[in-house]
N, C-alpha and C positions, 0 to 999 in steps of 0.2 A: 206534398210531403210535410207530413205534421213533423215540426224540430222536436226532439226529446227535453222536455223543463226537468229543473232539477229538483228533489223532492226535498224542497224549502217550503216548512212553514204551511199555508195550507193549500198554495199550489200542489206542494209535493203530495200531502194527503189526498186531493182530490184525483191526483194522476195515477196515486196508487190504486186507487177506487177504482179507476179505469181498467188499469194491469189486472186488477183481479176478476172484471166482469169479463175482460177478455180471454182471461186464460181459465174462467172456470170449470171447462171440459180436462184441463190436463191438471186441475186440483187431487185429480182422482190418482196421485203419483205412489200412492200407498200398496197398487197393483206389485203380485209377482214378477220380479224380473231377478235377471242374474245378477249376484252380488260382483263387484269387480274393483279393482285397485290400480286405476289406470286415472294418473293424472294430465290433466290439460296444462299445458307451457304455455302461456300466452305472451307471445312475443313480437315485434315490430320487423319482422324479416331478417333478423339477424343470424346468419348461416352459424356465427362464431357458437351463437346458444349450443344451437344443436350437439353441436361437437362435445362441449362442455357438459352437459346433462348426460349424453350417454358415458361420457368416462367417469363423470361422479356415479351414477348407479351403478357401474361395474363394483371401484373404489368401497360404496359403501353394502355391497354385498345386500342389495337389497333385491325383492321378486315386483317393483314396481312396475308399470311400463307408462310411456308417456304417450301422449300426441300433443303434437302443435300446430297452435291455433295462430292466425296470423292476425294481431290487433287491427292492422291500416282497414280491415273491410268491414270493419262493424263501427257505426257509427253512432249516435244519440239521437234517434227515433224507435219510434214504434215495431215499425217493423226489422229494423235490426234487433231490438229485443228480443224478438218474437225468432229468431234466426238463431240467436244469442243462445235463448233457453232450448230451441229445438235441438242445438248445435250438444249441449251437453247432457240432454238426456238421450238421443241415438247414440251418443258416442260412449254413454255410460259413465262418464268423468262422475269422478269420485271428491277431487279435488282441483282446485286450479292455483298457478302460480303463475304470477305473472305483474308489472307494472300495472297500476288503477285503470279500472275501465269504467267506467259509470253502468253501460251497459251489462258489462258482468255482472258488477256490484249487486245490482238486480237479480240478475239472473241467479246467480248463487244461492242468494236468500230466500229466492223462492224455492229453489231445491234442495234448501238445504244442506249445504255443501262448503266446506271452508273454501275461503282466498285467501290468499297468504301473496299480502302486497307488498313489491319489492320497490318501490317508490314514495312517495309522501303521498298520504291522503289529504285531499283539497280539505282545507280549517274547516268547512262550513259542510262538510257533508254529516249524515250523522251515522252515528255507529252502531252498528248488531252484531252477534255473539259470532257469525260466520265469519265477519271480514276479522280477520288478523293480521294485524300491523306489524313488519320486520322492523322498518324505520320509523323512528321517535317522530313527534308529529312538531307541532312548530313552539310548543309550549316549553319544550324541554331545550329545543335551540336557544330559545329568548331567556332562561334562565341560564343557561351556559355562557352567553355571551354577555349578562349581566354580572355575573361572578369574576369573569376574568377582568371586564372594567374597574369593578371596583377593588379586587386581588394586586393589581398592578396600577391602581391609580391612574388610569388613562382621564384626564383631566378634559381636551377637546378631541373630539373623535369624529373626522369624516367618513360617512356610510357610501355606499353604491350598491345598488340591489335594482334588480330585473325581474321578480316576480310576485305573486300576490301572498304569498306564504312570507315571503322576505319582507311584503310592505308591513305584513301586522306584525313582524320581530322589530321593523324600524319603528311603527307606530310606537309598542312599547316603550323600548329606549327612548324615544322623545317622550313619553310619559314620565320616564323616573330620571332621565337627565337632560332636561329641557332645556337648557343653557350650554350643554358641552357637546349637542348632536347636531349636524349638518349633513341632510342627506340630500342623494341624486339619484333620481328612476331613470335608469336608461334603457328601459324595457320598449319602450316604444323610437329607440334613437340610438341604440348602441354603435355607431359610426366613429372612425378614431378621431376624428374631429371633433364631434360633441362631448366622448369621454375626455378627451388633453383639455379641452374648454371647463369640464368641470374638474379635472384637476388642478390647473393651474389655479382655480379661484379656490379653493381649498390651499395651495400652494401660500397664494399672495395674501391668505387669512392667516397664516402660519398655523396650518391643522400639520402635526406630525403623526396623529394615530389613523389609519386609515382600514376601517373594516369592507371586504367583498362579499355582499350575500347573491353572489352570481352563475348562472350557468357555466358549464367550465370553458364554452366558447368564448360568453364575455369574461370572464375572468381574466381570461389570455389576453381581451384587447386592453382591460383596464393597467393590468400590470406590464405590458409593452410598452403605453405611452408612458406611464410610471417611468418606466427605465429611460425610455429617452429625455423626460422630463428632469431626469436626478434624484427622482422621490424614492427608490429604492436603498440608496445611499444613508449611511447615521445623519443624523439622529433621529430618523423614521421608522416606523415600527408599521409592519402589517399583520391584519388576521383575515385568513382567507378561510371562509365557513364554506363547506361542503354540504347542503343540506338533502342532496341527493345521493346518487350510487355511482356517478359519473366522476372515475376521477379525475381532478383538475392537474395539468401536467405542470409540475412546476419544476421541471430539471432545467430548462433552456434558464434558469434566474440563476444557479448555484452560484456561476463566476460572480454573480453580481454582488456575492456576501450579504445579499439585504438579512434583517432583522424581520425575519416572515415564521409565521405559525400556521399552522394549518389544524382545523378542527374539524374532523368527520365521526362518523360511526365508528368503535371500536374495531379494528383489524387484528387479531391477533396472534400473529405470525407464529407464536414461539407456542401454541397449544398441540397436544398430539389429537385434539377431538374434530378436528379439520383435515378434509381427505384433499384440499388442496393444494398442488406443488408445480414449481418450477415456476413459466410465466402465466399461469393462472390465479397468482394471487392478486387478483383487485379486489374490489368493495363491491361489485356490480357479480361476478362470482360468487363472495361471500355470501351474498345475501340469498340468490337460488340456493346454493349450499343448502344454509341453515334451513330455509322452508322445506327441501325434501327432508329433512334429519328432522323437523318439528312434525312433520305427516307419518314420520316413520314410526316415530316414538306416539302417535294416535294409535297406528295399526296394532302397533305391540300393547298397547294397553286394551285393546281391544283382540286381542288372542290371533290377531292378523287377519281379520274380518275386512272387509271393504265398508261400503258408505250405508248399508243397510243396517251393521251392527254399530256401526258409529252414529248412526240417528236414535237407534236405540238405547246407545246411553244416554245418548244428549237428553231423550224423554226421561230416562231414570231419572236424571241429575237433573232436571226440569229445567226452565227458561232461565236460571239464575247464573248459570256460567260454569258454574261450581268446577265441571270438568277440565275444563281450560286451566281455568284457576288453579286446583290445588293437585291436578293428575299428570301435566304435560311442562316438565323441564329438561333443558338439554345445555349443553356447553359444546359450543360450535366456533367458528370463523368469526363472529362478531362479541363472543364472550359468550356468558352466563345468560340465557334464555328464559325467563319466566312470563307470564303473561296475568292479567286482570280479568275482570268479568268482562271487562268490554271487546277484549282481543288487541290491548294492548303491552305493550311490555311492562312489567311492572317495575325494573331497575335499568337504566339506560349506560352505557359507559360509551363517551366518548374518548376520541384517542386528538390528543396535543402534539403536535409532530412538528419539530423547526426543522429550516430546511440545513440540508448538511449530507456530507459525502463520507463515504468511509474513508480513510485515510490509510488504511492499512495495507490495499489489497488486497482485501478479501472480499464477496462478495455474497449478498444474501439471497434471497429464494427469486427475488424480482428485481429488476430495474427499479418497481416503483418501495419497495423497502432501500433502496441504493439510495435513493433522492431523498427521501421523509428519513429521519431517524426521531424515534417517540421519545420526548422531553417528559411527557405527563400526562394525567387520565381525569378525567373530568367524570361523575358518577350522581345520579339524579337524586337515590333514595336517601339521602344526607339532611338532617336540620339545619344545619349552618355551612353558609359559604367556607368556612376553613375545612371542614370536613368533607365538603363536596368535590373540592380543587385540590389536585394532587399536583402540583407543576413539575417535579421531578422524579415521579415514581411511574414504571409502565405498571401496564393491566394486569400483568405478570404478579408482581409485588404485593401490590394493591388489593391482588383476590385471595394470595395464600399469605400474607402477613396478618397475623392476629397481632394482641397486644402481646401475650406471652407464649413464642412458640417453641422456647423451649424447655419451659415447665421447671418439678425439679429433679425429674430423673437426669441422670450423666450422659452425656453424649459418651456412644462408643467411637472411639477413636482409633484405627488401625496405621502404622507407620513402620516403618524401615531402617536398619541401620545405615546412614550417610554423612558422614562427618564433612561440613561443619553443621547439618542441617539438623540432622538426630544424630546424637551420640551418646554412650555411658559418662557417665558422670565420673569422674577421676578415673577413667579409660580403664574400668573395671566391670567386665560383663559378668552379668550374673549365670550361676552355673544352672540355675533352672527355672525356667520360664513360671512368671505368675499373670495374675489377671491386670493388675493397676501396677501400671511401670512409672506414675507421674511423678515419684522421688526418685527417679533409677536414673532418667534421663534429660540432657539440658542440648542446647543447639540452637541454633538462629529459629527453626520452625517452631521450635516449645516456646522461645520469647516470645512470636507472633502470636503463639496461641493463646499464651498468657494475656498477652492483652486486648486479645477478641473475647477473651473470659470475662475481663474486666469493663468490656466496654456492653457486650450483650448478656453480662449477667449470666453465664451457664457455668456448668459443671461438666466434667469429662475423665474417663480412662482411656488411659494410653495401654495400647498391647501392640506386638510387632506381629506383621504377618507369617504366616508358617511357612512360607516356600521361598521368602528374602527377596521378591519379584516386585517390580511398580506394576507389570501386568503389559502380557501382549496374548492377541488370539492365535491358539492354535490349532490344531485339527480338533481336539477334545473340548474346544472351546478356552473362555478367557483363566488367564493364572494371575499371582499376585495380589496385590489390592485390588485391581477391579474386579475378580472373581469375589473376594470379600464381599465386597459394593453391592456386585450384583447378584448376590444369594442375601444382602441382608442381612450379614453377620456384623456388620458394621455401619455407623451412621456416618461416618468421616473417614478422609482416608488423609493423612498430614504426612507429605515428604515434598522435597522438590519434582513434583510431578510436572511432567511434560504434558502439555494441552494438545491432542490431534486430534483431526477430525475422527478417524475409529475409535480410538477411545471414546470420546464424543458420544457416541452411538451406544455406548452401554453406560455411561455413567455422565453427570452434571457437573461443571470447573466454576469456579470463583472466576473474578475477574483476577488477574496474574500479579503477584506480589515481587516476582523476579523475570527480568529477562539475560535469557542465558544462550549460547551459543557450547557449537564444539569446537574443543581446540585438540591439539596434538603435543604431548608430552614425552619428551627421551630422555637418557642420563647426559649427564654433560661428557664429552670426551675428555680423556687426559691430553691437558698442555705442554706445548712445549716449545724453545725456542731454535732457531735453525741455525747453523752457522751463514748462512747467506739470508740472514735476514736484512742484511741493508739494501736486499732488492726489490724489498719488497714495496714501498711506496708507488712504485710503477709497475705498471702490467709488464708483461712478457711483449704485448704488442708495440709498446711504446718505445721497450728497449732497443727491441729489432727495428723500429722507425727510425730510431735516433742513430741506430749505426750505418742504416746504409744513406740518412742523411749527411755523416760525417763524411763517408765517401764518396757520394756526388760533390758535395762541398768543395772535398778538396781537388777532386778533378778539375771542377768546374774552373778553380780559381788557378791551378797548374795550366790550363789554357789559355786564359786572357793574360794572366803574366808572361806566359813566353811572347805574346803574341804585341802584347806593349812594351815588350823590353824593356822591362823595369831594373835600367842599369842602379839605383840603388837599392835594389833587392835582388840583389846575381843568384842568392841562391831559391828565389823561386822560380827559375828555370829548371828546378831539378825537382822532380815528381816527389822523393822521399821528403825534398824542404816543405813541400805545400803540404803535406798530411801531417809532418810534424808542427807546424804553423797551426795549423784545424785540430791538429789533438792538444795540444800547449792553449790555445786558446780557450778551449769551453773547462780544462784544468785550470783557467786562470794563473797559466805559466806568462813568465816575466820572457817575453821575445825580442830582442833588438830586430828594429826592422819592420816594415807595413810595405805592402804595394801602393802603388803612385798613380797606377794607370784608373782610368775613372771606373771600367768596367769589373775591375780587380778590388779597387774599395768597396764597391754594390755589395759586392759578394762579401766581404768579410763584416761589411758593419751589418748585412743581414744576418750573419753568423755570429757576428757579437750578439746581436739580439734575442736570436733563439738559442744561444747558450745561457745569457740572462733570464730567461724565461725558467728554461728547465732545471736550476739550479737552484733557482727561487721555489721551486713547487717541491724539489727532491729536499731540500734540508730543511724545510716547512713540516713533513711526514714523516722525515728520520726520525726525530727522536720518538715520535708515535709510537710506529713500529718496533723501534728497537725494544722499550721499556711495553711492550703489550703483548701477550701471545694470543692470537686469535686463536682457538680451536675450531676444526675444521668440522663442521656438519654440513652432508651435502643435500640437505633439504632447507627451505626457505617457509615453505607454506606445505598445508594439509596435502595441494594438489602435487605437490613435489615427488611423494612418497611414491604416485604411478609409473613413474619413469627412472627408477632408481632399486638397486639392489643391497643395499650396504644394512638398509633396517628392513627387518619383521614388522606389520603394521596390523593391528587390531581392534574389536571393540569388545562389549559384553554382549553374549550371545544370548537374541530373544530382548534385547533393547531397542527402543526406538531409535539407537545412531543406526545400528544395522538396517531396521527397517526403512530407515532415510537413504541407505546407499543402496538396498535392496530395490526401490522402486524411483531412484534418481534417474535422471534423462541427462544431467551433466557427465561429458564424454569420461573426463578425468575420474570421476567419483565413481563411474559405471566401473573403468578400469580398476579401480581398486577394490569394489566390491566381487569382480573376478578373480581379485586374487585372494580376497578373505574367504572368498566361500569356495572356490573349486582348486587353485592353484597351492594353496598353502591353508589347508583346512584347519590345522593346529594354531593358527594366528587368530582365533577367538577366543576367550577367556569366560570361565560360569561366572565371577562375582568382581565390583569393583577392585578390591584389596588384592584381587589376585594380578590385573592388570599393571596395578603399579608395582607390586612384588617383581613382576616379570622386566618390565623396564630396567629398575636397579640390577638385574642378573644379567641381562643380557641388551644385544642391541635390538630391539623392540619399543615401535611407537605406540604409543597407548590412545586411543582416541574415545573423548568422554567430554562429560560440562564442563563447559571453563570456569564454573564458580567450585566446583570440585578440585578442579586441577589448581587451579591458583591458593587452595589451602594447604594442598599437599606439597607446590612449591614451598611457600609461605615456612613450611615445618622441617622442609630438607633441600639444603643446597645443592646436592649432589641431581635435581631435578630441573630444567628447562623448560619452559614453553615455545613451539615454533608456531612462526604467525601468527597470524589473527583468526579469531573466532570465527565461525560459519555456522551457516545454517541457523538464525537467530529463530529463537521462540519463548513462549513464557510458561512459567511456574505457578500454578495452582493448586487450591485446595478441592479436592474431588470428594464426593456427594452423591447418595444414589439417587437415580432419574427419577427427575421432578421433587426433587427433595422441597422440604419448606424452610429447608436451612441454608440455601445458595445463594437465597437473594440478601439475608441478612450479611452472612458471610462476606459477602463482594462489598456491603456497604461500609462491613467493620475493615474488610482491605484496604479500599480508595478514605477512610477516615484515617488510618495509620501512615498511609503514603501522604497525603495532605499537613498530617503534625509535622512530619519529618521523623516520625518511630521507627520506620523501615529502614531510613539511610543509618537513623542512629544504632538501630540492632546490627548492620550489615560491618560497619565499621567495629563493632564489637567484633564479630565472628571469623571477622577476615583481617586479621594484623599483619603490618608492613614485614617483608620478609627481613630478616638481620643479615643475610647474605649479599653480597654486591649482586647488582643484576649485570650478565656478560651486554647484556643488549642496551645498555649505558655507557659502560668502560670501554668494553670494545667498539669504538664508534669509527675508529679511523679503517679503511678500506683503500685499495690501491686504484692509482688514478688510470682509470682508463682512456680508451683512445680518443672516444669522443671527448672528453675534457682538457684532453693536452691537443687536440687538435689544430686549434688558432697559431700557435709558436708555428705549427709545421707549415702553415697556410703562408705563416710573413714568411721565413725560408724558403719557401719554393718561390713565391714573388719578388726578393732580392735575387734569384739565378734566373730566374728566366726575365728579369729587367737588366742583368747584366749582360744577360747575352743577347738582347736586344741592341745594347749600348755596342757590345762586341761587334756585331752586324755591321751599325752603324759606322763605326769605326773603320773597318777593313773595308768597306764602300770609300769612305772618305779617301784614305790613304790610295787607293788604285785609283780613281778618279784624279786626284794630285800629282800621283806619277806620268798620267798618258799626259795632263797639262804639261809639264816640266820638259819631255822628251825632245818636240819639234824646237822649244825655245834653244837650249843645248846647241842642234845640229845648226842653227842659223849663228850661232856667236861662234861655232867652230870655223862656218864658213867665212866669215867675215875678216876670222884672225887671219884666214889664209890669204883672202886676197888684199890683205894690210900688209902681209909681207913681201908679195911680191911687189906690190907698189913702192915701199921702202926700200928693196933691194937695188933699184934704180937712183937710190939718192945716192948723197955724197958717204964715204967710208969711214967720215967723222961719226958718221948715227948710227952703224953697223952693231958696234958693242949695245946700243940702247936698246935696240929692235930683240938683241938675242935675251937681253933678260926682261922684255917686258913678255916673250913668248914663252919663258921658262915660268911667270907667274902663271899665264893662263892655264897652262897645261897643269899645274898643280891643281888649281880651284876645280877644271871639271873633274880629273881622279878622284878627288876630297865628293862630289856632288855624285857620281858613279857609283861609289864606295855606298855611299848614304843607300841610295835608294835601292841598291842590292840586298842588303840589309834590311831596310823595313819589309822587302815582300819575301825573303828568305823565311 
């Protein structure tokens, strides 16, 4: 079987002639056949493509039908070409979409149908007007890489590549930067060992800048070995160039904090012209989407006809290709698409993405977006390098930002009265509405707007929203400022506008200029001193525990002293005296006498230590509790509102705070919503000022934005904030959907924040309150049992130790008594026997014997009495 030869030079011309002779019979293609709108999808047996295409056709609401062609069954020889040509005819295919195939490139040219190529066409392939390239050629990537090297002043660069297209880029780089480029071709040996040796050589030669021009598989090998060699750490910098459509997985290198940038075809995830959703946001799917959309544009230009009408149009426009160049233009997933006569994109946009993760917990359309954060854009149709590369601007901002988007017409700005953000000057509202309120309003937002007007050079007219609402979605539609923007009655909504997902569906928001939370504000209750204020330093549980310890210690001291028979402290034998001794000790009374037994002294010492700690804690806190009167508020945070009945509570009807409670899954907040919505329907207020007025009149807790609450507290010392703010969100400036002003206003917001202007303005409009803060003055609280538990443990330990010693003494005296009894009996028997023997002696010794007997009997009597007393 003859191998297919590329159509290059003379060989290509010769082979084209052979093909022309072979297919001469088929050249009568002008015969009448049924016109069709069938598109052939060329795929390498990827079933995921089938589901994607079917879903896209439904979303695009087109009448195009598709047939799937397995590209692996068609090689590069004459028989396969005939088969491909026959397939196009018999299937009545009017266009082909898929990766590049030399066989189908010739077949589509012969049949004069467009071939939308979804990957890079070989650099040496001849171009014809039916070959439409969605992916840019190597010259685009070569120019982009050179611009990046010059812009960031990369001096010594190591390059690793693995394909023919990349080799042409490398040749051009070496030609432009001869002494600064060192390249390694890993196409034929991409093993980990070979890649590691190449990286080691670059590292040993002090290269710190690296470019990867490889497939997704080999790029992963290179980055893995770089990670092992610690080449992803600072100061090394990496540029990963994706010249195809296979997404290079960089998510595994996020934790390395590498200074890494990815360069690939633009993937505009913010556009409304792309039908991709969810996990379908990939570069490969985006190219398929745009290919189908371009063909649909061709059909629309020909009034929905198929290929015969399209061929007629091509003939009418001649061989120059003016039809493709002048008539076909779309906005799709890969940005704005226009073509030259040769079927190439007129201007290409490349996406510069840094390796980063979203830190705020939000997720975008797919993991691909979460891994890469777009930091810049490169565009081809500019004259200078400074104009082509925009390292800090997204595609959206590059496309929509002109030199002067504001013009001379003033911006129409709607707003709402919400002190201190927007308020009347001199607190004097106008009796009748007027169109321009610039001279009558002031506040934080007005000051921010003035600073933005200086930065961006625009004028504006301020007006109040008619219904006085921020905006929420009701059954009849949007209300408030959202409705005004939605119906294009204003350009911008200036207010403390909370950024929410539901509002973002109707309007756009700038970057947040302030972060806010939801706070609880109540009226300060009346304060008074209690006659029993001296009991406040200790909680009731501590007082109960002290009393129990007092009784227990007195009983233990009575028992141990009675057994020990403390003769010097005979009053210890009396239970009343034991209680008096313990009571006098804790009150620092002057008592005479103390127990002498060991166990009794241990009990006393433990009680003395316990008394020392108790008195020290009590006296240290007594002065504060006698001079500070703490008002009782039964709630310490917003969550406590759900479990109390003293205060009614609510928020503004139709506000985003109400929406938060309505959709929350947190149990105590859900319980609060049930109270506000069902149990107490009058808890809601219509306006913010009504909520603060109700707080001052009754026991009512108002839930509203923390900046507004702080402002009212600073002006009214009768109010206090409970707990810390919850449900933190940002305030932004709202614009119409897809407005050209959003990006500029966001830039101005970031600029004001970086320059410290927002911080200065916040200090201007939120002054410190002149009244004392109860959270700082009343900072003493009762000592709880867990704080004072140590002294109870010491006292308990002393009591237990005294009981152990007491039991030891009992056992000791009992054993001693048992040992003395036999000795006393033997002594008594000896005395009696001695008396009988002496009785036989002389009469002159009888008087002395009687004397000795008397002494011994007295001795025994004393001993028995002592033993008896010990056991009594």
